[in-house]
MARLOKE-548108 format. One record per atom (N, C-alpha, C, O): x, y, z; residue in three letters; residue number from 1; atom name. Coordinates in Angstrom, 3 decimals. Layout:
       east      north         up   paro   vexgu   balo
          X          Y          Z    ALA     NUM     CA
...
% end
This chain:
       east      north         up   paro   vexgu   balo
     87.730    -19.427    -67.334    MET       1      N
     87.425    -18.947    -68.680    MET       1     CA
     86.605    -17.663    -68.639    MET       1      C
     86.714    -16.827    -69.536    MET       1      O
     85.798    -17.507    -67.618    HIS       2      N
     84.949    -16.326    -67.490    HIS       2     CA
     85.775    -15.041    -67.427    HIS       2      C
     85.390    -14.029    -68.013    HIS       2      O
     86.908    -15.075    -66.720    GLU       3      N
     87.771    -13.892    -66.616    GLU       3     CA
     88.333    -13.509    -67.981    GLU       3      C
     88.457    -12.324    -68.292    GLU       3      O
     88.675    -14.510    -68.799    ASN       4      N
     89.198    -14.243    -70.132    ASN       4     CA
     88.185    -13.528    -71.011    ASN       4      C
     88.562    -12.712    -71.852    ASN       4      O
     86.918    -13.820    -70.829    LYS       5      N
     85.868    -13.170    -71.630    LYS       5     CA
     85.941    -11.659    -71.462    LYS       5      C
     85.835    -10.918    -72.440    LYS       5      O
     86.123    -11.198    -70.229    LYS       6      N
     86.199     -9.749    -69.971    LYS       6     CA
     87.439     -9.154    -70.646    LYS       6      C
     87.380     -8.066    -71.217    LYS       6      O
     88.550     -9.869    -70.575    ILE       7      N
     89.776     -9.403    -71.238    ILE       7     CA
     89.548     -9.320    -72.741    ILE       7      C
     89.968     -8.356    -73.381    ILE       7      O
     88.886    -10.323    -73.309    PHE       8      N
     88.604    -10.306    -74.750    PHE       8     CA
     87.714     -9.116    -75.116    PHE       8      C
     87.918     -8.484    -76.153    PHE       8      O
     86.743     -8.814    -74.282    GLU       9      N
     85.860     -7.663    -74.519    GLU       9     CA
     86.653     -6.359    -74.491    GLU       9      C
     86.491     -5.508    -75.366    GLU       9      O
     87.511     -6.206    -73.479    LEU      10      N
     88.328     -4.994    -73.373    LEU      10     CA
     89.298     -4.876    -74.546    LEU      10      C
     89.523     -3.788    -75.077    LEU      10      O
     89.864     -6.010    -74.938    HIS      11      N
     90.785     -6.042    -76.073    HIS      11     CA
     90.062     -5.582    -77.340    HIS      11      C
     90.572     -4.751    -78.093    HIS      11      O
     88.872     -6.133    -77.562    ALA      12      N
     88.073     -5.763    -78.737    ALA      12     CA
     87.713     -4.282    -78.708    ALA      12      C
     87.661     -3.626    -79.748    ALA      12      O
     87.469     -3.768    -77.520    ASP      13      N
     87.126     -2.355    -77.360    ASP      13     CA
     88.277     -1.460    -77.825    ASP      13      C
     88.053     -0.461    -78.510    ASP      13      O
     89.495     -1.816    -77.455    VAL      14      N
     90.666     -1.046    -77.893    VAL      14     CA
     90.836     -1.176    -79.402    VAL      14      C
     91.124     -0.195    -80.088    VAL      14      O
     90.654     -2.392    -79.916    CYS      15      N
     90.766     -2.593    -81.369    CYS      15     CA
     89.727     -1.768    -82.122    CYS      15      C
     90.029     -1.193    -83.168    CYS      15      O
     88.513     -1.709    -81.599    LYS      16      N
     87.465     -0.889    -82.225    LYS      16     CA
     87.874      0.578    -82.259    LYS      16      C
     87.601      1.289    -83.226    LYS      16      O
     88.535      1.020    -81.185    ALA      17      N
     88.965      2.420    -81.117    ALA      17     CA
     90.015      2.732    -82.174    ALA      17      C
     90.221      3.895    -82.521    ALA      17      O
     90.677      1.707    -82.683    LEU      18      N
     91.669      1.899    -83.749    LEU      18     CA
     91.072      1.645    -85.126    LEU      18      C
     91.753      1.816    -86.137    LEU      18      O
     89.805      1.238    -85.175    GLY      19      N
     89.191      0.784    -86.409    GLY      19     CA
     88.574      1.865    -87.270    GLY      19      C
     87.454      1.706    -87.756    GLY      19      O
     89.276      2.945    -87.464    HIS      20      N
     88.786      4.007    -88.354    HIS      20     CA
     89.994      4.633    -89.046    HIS      20      C
     91.007      4.886    -88.394    HIS      20      O
     89.907      4.890    -90.354    PRO      21      N
     91.055      5.444    -91.081    PRO      21     CA
     91.612      6.734    -90.485    PRO      21      C
     92.829      6.918    -90.449    PRO      21      O
     90.748      7.623    -90.020    LEU      22      N
     91.208      8.882    -89.444    LEU      22     CA
     92.003      8.635    -88.159    LEU      22      C
     93.010      9.299    -87.912    LEU      22      O
     91.560      7.699    -87.363    ARG      23      N
     92.265      7.398    -86.107    ARG      23     CA
     93.638      6.802    -86.380    ARG      23      C
     94.604      7.109    -85.682    ARG      23      O
     93.722      5.953    -87.392    ILE      24      N
     95.019      5.384    -87.764    ILE      24     CA
     95.929      6.483    -88.309    ILE      24      C
     97.132      6.481    -88.046    ILE      24      O
     95.369      7.408    -89.056    GLU      25      N
     96.149      8.548    -89.562    GLU      25     CA
     96.673      9.389    -88.403    GLU      25      C
     97.821      9.832    -88.428    GLU      25      O
     95.844      9.611    -87.393    VAL      26      N
     96.262     10.381    -86.216    VAL      26     CA
     97.419      9.676    -85.507    VAL      26      C
     98.382     10.326    -85.099    VAL      26      O
     97.331      8.367    -85.359    ILE      27      N
     98.422      7.618    -84.722    ILE      27     CA
     99.696      7.769    -85.531    ILE      27      C
    100.777      7.930    -84.964    ILE      27      O
     99.582      7.717    -86.844    ASP      28      N
    100.744      7.905    -87.708    ASP      28     CA
    101.352      9.295    -87.507    ASP      28      C
    102.572      9.440    -87.434    ASP      28      O
    100.502     10.305    -87.420    LEU      29      N
    100.974     11.679    -87.210    LEU      29     CA
    101.673     11.857    -85.865    LEU      29      C
    102.661     12.583    -85.756    LEU      29      O
    101.149     11.189    -84.852    LEU      30      N
    101.637     11.392    -83.486    LEU      30     CA
    102.713     10.396    -83.070    LEU      30      C
    103.147     10.409    -81.918    LEU      30      O
    103.144      9.544    -83.973    GLN      31      N
    104.052      8.480    -83.560    GLN      31     CA
    105.387      8.984    -83.014    GLN      31      C
    106.018      8.286    -82.219    GLN      31      O
    105.829     10.160    -83.413    ASN      32      N
    107.125     10.657    -82.942    ASN      32     CA
    107.054     11.926    -82.093    ASN      32      C
    108.060     12.353    -81.525    ASN      32      O
    105.869     12.526    -82.007    ASN      33      N
    105.766     13.767    -81.236    ASN      33     CA
    104.304     14.093    -80.933    ASN      33      C
    103.386     13.479    -81.477    ASN      33      O
    104.116     15.066    -80.059    GLU      34      N
    102.759     15.513    -79.777    GLU      34     CA
    102.423     16.677    -80.704    GLU      34      C
    103.307     17.408    -81.151    GLU      34      O
    101.145     16.833    -80.981    LEU      35      N
    100.691     17.906    -81.857    LEU      35     CA
     99.472     18.584    -81.249    LEU      35      C
     98.687     17.972    -80.525    LEU      35      O
     99.344     19.862    -81.566    CYS      36      N
     98.186     20.649    -81.169    CYS      36     CA
     96.985     20.229    -82.025    CYS      36      C
     97.145     19.849    -83.185    CYS      36      O
     95.812     20.301    -81.455    PHE      37      N
     94.577     19.944    -82.166    PHE      37     CA
     94.516     20.616    -83.538    PHE      37      C
     94.199     19.970    -84.536    PHE      37      O
     94.822     21.921    -83.583    THR      38      N
     94.706     22.649    -84.856    THR      38     CA
     95.692     22.122    -85.894    THR      38      C
     95.393     22.125    -87.088    THR      38      O
     96.863     21.670    -85.451    ASP      39      N
     97.843     21.094    -86.382    ASP      39     CA
     97.337     19.765    -86.937    ASP      39      C
     97.486     19.484    -88.126    ASP      39      O
     96.736     18.948    -86.065    ILE      40      N
     96.175     17.665    -86.503    ILE      40     CA
     95.050     17.924    -87.500    ILE      40      C
     94.954     17.248    -88.524    ILE      40      O
     94.204     18.898    -87.200    LEU      41      N
     93.081     19.246    -88.083    LEU      41     CA
     93.589     19.713    -89.445    LEU      41      C
     93.033     19.348    -90.480    LEU      41      O
     94.636     20.516    -89.436    GLU      42      N
     95.190     21.047    -90.691    GLU      42     CA
     95.700     19.916    -91.584    GLU      42      C
     95.477     19.929    -92.794    GLU      42      O
     96.378     18.946    -90.993    VAL      43      N
     96.941     17.840    -91.772    VAL      43     CA
     95.859     16.872    -92.244    VAL      43      C
     95.877     16.426    -93.391    VAL      43      O
     94.921     16.549    -91.362    THR      44      N
     93.909     15.536    -91.701    THR      44     CA
     92.740     16.102    -92.487    THR      44      C
     92.074     15.369    -93.218    THR      44      O
     92.481     17.397    -92.348    GLY      45      N
     91.331     18.001    -93.013    GLY      45     CA
     90.043     17.564    -92.345    GLY      45      C
     90.072     16.966    -91.269    GLY      45      O
     88.944     17.849    -92.954    GLY      46      N
     87.656     17.441    -92.394    GLY      46     CA
     87.094     18.448    -91.413    GLY      46      C
     87.570     19.578    -91.303    GLY      46      O
     86.072     18.006    -90.706    LEU      47      N
     85.370     18.881    -89.778    LEU      47     CA
     86.012     18.867    -88.394    LEU      47      C
     86.455     17.828    -87.903    LEU      47      O
     86.049     20.037    -87.786    LYS      48      N
     86.591     20.187    -86.439    LYS      48     CA
     85.863     19.286    -85.441    LYS      48      C
     86.496     18.629    -84.615    LYS      48      O
     84.530     19.257    -85.522    SER      49      N
     83.736     18.463    -84.586    SER      49     CA
     83.985     16.967    -84.772    SER      49      C
     84.004     16.216    -83.797    SER      49      O
     84.176     16.535    -86.011    ASN      50      N
     84.441     15.125    -86.296    ASN      50     CA
     85.784     14.697    -85.701    ASN      50      C
     85.875     13.658    -85.047    ASN      50      O
     86.819     15.496    -85.930    LEU      51      N
     88.145     15.190    -85.383    LEU      51     CA
     88.092     15.184    -83.858    LEU      51      C
     88.681     14.317    -83.212    LEU      51      O
     87.396     16.137    -83.301    SER      52      N
     87.271     16.230    -81.851    SER      52     CA
     86.663     14.955    -81.261    SER      52      C
     87.126     14.463    -80.233    SER      52      O
     85.636     14.428    -81.909    GLN      53      N
     84.995     13.192    -81.446    GLN      53     CA
     85.962     12.010    -81.487    GLN      53      C
     86.023     11.210    -80.553    GLN      53      O
     86.712     11.915    -82.576    HIS      54      N
     87.675     10.819    -82.708    HIS      54     CA
     88.775     10.919    -81.654    HIS      54      C
     89.133      9.919    -81.031    HIS      54      O
     89.307     12.114    -81.456    LEU      55      N
     90.372     12.290    -80.464    LEU      55     CA
     89.855     12.018    -79.053    LEU      55      C
     90.560     11.441    -78.225    LEU      55      O
     88.638     12.431    -78.792    SER      56      N
     88.027     12.196    -77.488    SER      56     CA
     87.880     10.704    -77.214    SER      56      C
     88.203     10.231    -76.125    SER      56      O
     87.390      9.964    -78.208    LEU      57      N
     87.235      8.521    -78.056    LEU      57     CA
     88.582      7.850    -77.813    LEU      57      C
     88.699      6.985    -76.945    LEU      57      O
     89.596      8.245    -78.576    MET      58      N
     90.925      7.647    -78.435    MET      58     CA
     91.531      7.972    -77.069    MET      58      C
     92.276      7.170    -76.506    MET      58      O
     91.209      9.138    -76.551    THR      59      N
     91.685      9.519    -75.214    THR      59     CA
     90.979      8.687    -74.152    THR      59      C
     91.617      8.191    -73.223    THR      59      O
     89.670      8.534    -74.287    LYS      60      N
     88.900      7.726    -73.324    LYS      60     CA
     89.362      6.281    -73.298    LYS      60      C
     89.356      5.651    -72.241    LYS      60      O
     89.761      5.748    -74.442    LYS      61      N
     90.187      4.349    -74.530    LYS      61     CA
     91.657      4.160    -74.147    LYS      61      C
     92.168      3.041    -74.191    LYS      61      O
     92.337      5.246    -73.773    GLY      62      N
     93.716      5.141    -73.313    GLY      62     CA
     94.756      5.069    -74.408    GLY      62      C
     95.907      4.713    -74.154    GLY      62      O
     94.361      5.403    -75.629    ILE      63      N
     95.288      5.374    -76.759    ILE      63     CA
     96.077      6.676    -76.841    ILE      63      C
     97.271      6.682    -77.140    ILE      63      O
     95.381      7.777    -76.568    LEU      64      N
     96.005      9.098    -76.575    LEU      64     CA
     95.913      9.729    -75.198    LEU      64      C
     95.056      9.379    -74.387    LEU      64      O
     96.821     10.672    -74.954    LYS      65      N
     96.708     11.530    -73.773    LYS      65     CA
     96.705     12.970    -74.276    LYS      65      C
     97.199     13.267    -75.364    LYS      65      O
     96.140     13.849    -73.465    VAL      66      N
     95.998     15.244    -73.869    VAL      66     CA
     96.601     16.137    -72.786    VAL      66      C
     96.470     15.885    -71.588    VAL      66      O
     97.262     17.183    -73.254    ARG      67      N
     97.867     18.168    -72.362    ARG      67     CA
     97.457     19.550    -72.850    ARG      67      C
     97.663     19.899    -74.012    ARG      67      O
     96.880     20.325    -71.953    ARG      68      N
     96.439     21.667    -72.336    ARG      68     CA
     97.541     22.680    -72.036    ARG      68      C
     98.110     22.709    -70.945    ARG      68      O
     97.821     23.505    -73.036    GLU      69      N
     98.793     24.589    -72.851    GLU      69     CA
     98.281     25.802    -73.603    GLU      69      C
     98.156     25.780    -74.828    GLU      69      O
     97.989     26.851    -72.871    GLY      70      N
     97.433     28.055    -73.484    GLY      70     CA
     96.106     27.748    -74.148    GLY      70      C
     95.192     27.212    -73.521    GLY      70      O
     96.008     28.088    -75.408    GLN      71      N
     94.770     27.879    -76.163    GLN      71     CA
     94.695     26.505    -76.821    GLN      71      C
     93.697     26.167    -77.457    GLN      71      O
     95.746     25.723    -76.665    CYS      72      N
     95.814     24.484    -77.448    CYS      72     CA
     95.814     23.228    -76.589    CYS      72      C
     96.433     23.182    -75.526    CYS      72      O
     95.107     22.214    -77.070    ASN      73      N
     95.191     20.869    -76.507    ASN      73     CA
     96.205     20.093    -77.341    ASN      73      C
     96.047     19.933    -78.551    ASN      73      O
     97.246     19.618    -76.668    TYR      74      N
     98.278     18.832    -77.326    TYR      74     CA
     98.002     17.350    -77.097    TYR      74      C
     97.791     16.917    -75.964    TYR      74      O
     98.005     16.580    -78.178    PHE      75      N
     97.733     15.154    -78.101    PHE      75     CA
     99.011     14.375    -78.364    PHE      75      C
     99.843     14.765    -79.183    PHE      75      O
     99.145     13.260    -77.648    SER      76      N
    100.274     12.357    -77.865    SER      76     CA
     99.809     10.933    -77.584    SER      76      C
     98.758     10.711    -76.983    SER      76      O
    100.608      9.986    -78.028    ILE      77      N
    100.285      8.570    -77.853    ILE      77     CA
    100.736      8.130    -76.465    ILE      77      C
    101.820      8.492    -76.008    ILE      77      O
     99.895      7.350    -75.805    THR      78      N
    100.184      6.928    -74.433    THR      78     CA
    101.310      5.906    -74.345    THR      78      C
    102.021      5.851    -73.342    THR      78      O
    101.477      5.097    -75.388    SER      79      N
    102.487      4.039    -75.352    SER      79     CA
    103.012      3.766    -76.752    SER      79      C
    102.240      3.749    -77.711    SER      79      O
    104.320      3.550    -76.881    PRO      80      N
    104.858      3.189    -78.204    PRO      80     CA
    104.291      1.864    -78.711    PRO      80      C
    104.390      1.560    -79.900    PRO      80      O
    103.702      1.079    -77.818    LYS      81      N
    103.105     -0.192    -78.225    LYS      81     CA
    101.902      0.019    -79.146    LYS      81      C
    101.587     -0.849    -79.960    LYS      81      O
    101.235      1.158    -79.024    VAL      82      N
    100.116      1.481    -79.920    VAL      82     CA
    100.635      1.618    -81.349    VAL      82      C
    100.041      1.089    -82.289    VAL      82      O
    101.739      2.327    -81.499    VAL      83      N
    102.356      2.505    -82.817    VAL      83     CA
    102.817      1.153    -83.351    VAL      83      C
    102.636      0.844    -84.528    VAL      83      O
    103.413      0.354    -82.473    GLU      84      N
    103.883     -0.981    -82.853    GLU      84     CA
    102.726     -1.851    -83.351    GLU      84      C
    102.854     -2.535    -84.366    GLU      84      O
    101.599     -1.823    -82.637    ALA      85      N
    100.425     -2.609    -83.029    ALA      85     CA
     99.935     -2.183    -84.413    ALA      85      C
     99.617     -3.030    -85.248    ALA      85      O
     99.874     -0.888    -84.652    CYS      86      N
     99.425     -0.396    -85.965    CYS      86     CA
    100.412     -0.778    -87.054    CYS      86      C
    100.009     -1.110    -88.169    CYS      86      O
    101.705     -0.733    -86.740    ARG      87      N
    102.729     -1.122    -87.714    ARG      87     CA
    102.590     -2.602    -88.063    ARG      87      C
    102.691     -2.978    -89.231    ARG      87      O
    102.358     -3.443    -87.052    LEU      88      N
    102.194     -4.874    -87.300    LEU      88     CA
    100.967     -5.157    -88.161    LEU      88      C
    101.016     -5.997    -89.060    LEU      88      O
     99.878     -4.462    -87.890    MET      89      N
     98.667     -4.662    -88.691    MET      89     CA
     98.889     -4.202    -90.129    MET      89      C
     98.362     -4.806    -91.063    MET      89      O
     99.660     -3.145    -90.307    ARG      90      N
     99.977     -2.697    -91.672    ARG      90     CA
    100.796     -3.762    -92.385    ARG      90      C
    100.592     -4.002    -93.575    ARG      90      O
    101.726     -4.409    -91.669    GLU      91      N
    102.521     -5.482    -92.272    GLU      91     CA
    101.635     -6.649    -92.697    GLU      91      C
    101.854     -7.246    -93.751    GLU      91      O
    100.636     -6.976    -91.878    VAL      92      N
     99.680     -8.029    -92.243    VAL      92     CA
     98.957     -7.628    -93.531    VAL      92      C
     98.804     -8.444    -94.440    VAL      92      O
     98.519     -6.381    -93.606    LEU      93      N
     97.836     -5.874    -94.799    LEU      93     CA
     98.725     -5.997    -96.032    LEU      93      C
     98.286     -6.477    -97.077    LEU      93      O
     99.976     -5.561    -95.905    ILE      94      N
    100.907     -5.609    -97.040    ILE      94     CA
    101.168     -7.048    -97.462    ILE      94      C
    101.203     -7.348    -98.656    ILE      94      O
    101.354     -7.944    -96.488    ASP      95      N
    101.555     -9.366    -96.806    ASP      95     CA
    100.361     -9.923    -97.576    ASP      95      C
    100.531    -10.650    -98.555    ASP      95      O
     99.160     -9.582    -97.132    ASN      96      N
     97.954    -10.051    -97.816    ASN      96     CA
     97.854     -9.494    -99.228    ASN      96      C
     97.458    -10.198   -100.157    ASN      96      O
     98.215     -8.225    -99.383    MET      97      N
     98.182     -7.609   -100.714    MET      97     CA
     99.171     -8.318   -101.653    MET      97      C
     98.871     -8.541   -102.826    MET      97      O
    100.341     -8.665   -101.130    LYS      98      N
    101.343     -9.367   -101.946    LYS      98     CA
    100.830    -10.737   -102.368    LYS      98      C
    101.044    -11.159   -103.504    LYS      98      O
    100.149    -11.437   -101.451    LYS      99      N
     99.584    -12.747   -101.783    LYS      99     CA
     98.555    -12.619   -102.899    LYS      99      C
     98.518    -13.435   -103.820    LYS      99      O
     97.710    -11.575   -102.805    HIS     100      N
     96.690    -11.365   -103.833    HIS     100     CA
     97.329    -11.027   -105.178    HIS     100      C
     96.852    -11.467   -106.224    HIS     100      O
     98.406    -10.248   -105.148    GLN     101      N
     99.092     -9.910   -106.394    GLN     101     CA
     99.653    -11.165   -107.055    GLN     101      C
     99.558    -11.329   -108.271    GLN     101      O
    100.236    -12.048   -106.246    LYS     102      N
    100.783    -13.302   -106.783    LYS     102     CA
     99.672    -14.138   -107.414    LYS     102      C
     99.861    -14.725   -108.479    LYS     102      O
     98.509    -14.190   -106.753    LEU     103      N
     97.393    -14.945   -107.300    LEU     103     CA
     96.906    -14.347   -108.625    LEU     103      C
     96.584    -15.075   -109.564    LEU     103      O
     96.857    -13.026   -108.683    LEU     104      N
     96.406    -12.364   -109.909    LEU     104     CA
     97.352    -12.623   -111.068    LEU     104      C
     96.916    -12.761   -112.211    LEU     104      O
     98.641    -12.688   -110.779    LYS     105      N
     99.631    -12.953   -111.823    LYS     105     CA
     99.502    -14.364   -112.382    LYS     105      C
     99.889    -14.634   -113.519    LYS     105      O
     98.952    -15.261   -111.563    MET     106      N
     98.796    -16.653   -112.000    MET     106     CA
     97.604    -16.815   -112.938    MET     106      C
     97.497    -17.828   -113.630    MET     106      O
     96.723    -15.845   -112.971    ILE     107      N
     95.507    -15.951   -113.801    ILE     107     CA
     95.831    -15.649   -115.241    ILE     107      C
     94.944    -15.685   -116.094    ILE     107      O
% end
């Protein structure tokens, strides 16, 4: 059981790295292609330093990979399973929203 505890900790760590709206937006943007930092910044808005911190964290946690070309850092998703995980969580959210709507209609 002790070995499982470490796996659970690592699992939670990856989940935490996905636990921010901007990071989920970045995954959505990168699901089909890689983008330059400036392109991601243009679409998401906000502060350059803030986006940089989020991308750095996602890279450290193995969610994103970065490739430097010329003046630009290009970011992409390390595995299609990351996109799949986010899609599944969105489905859970939508299912829950539908349940709440049904309950509200009953009132």
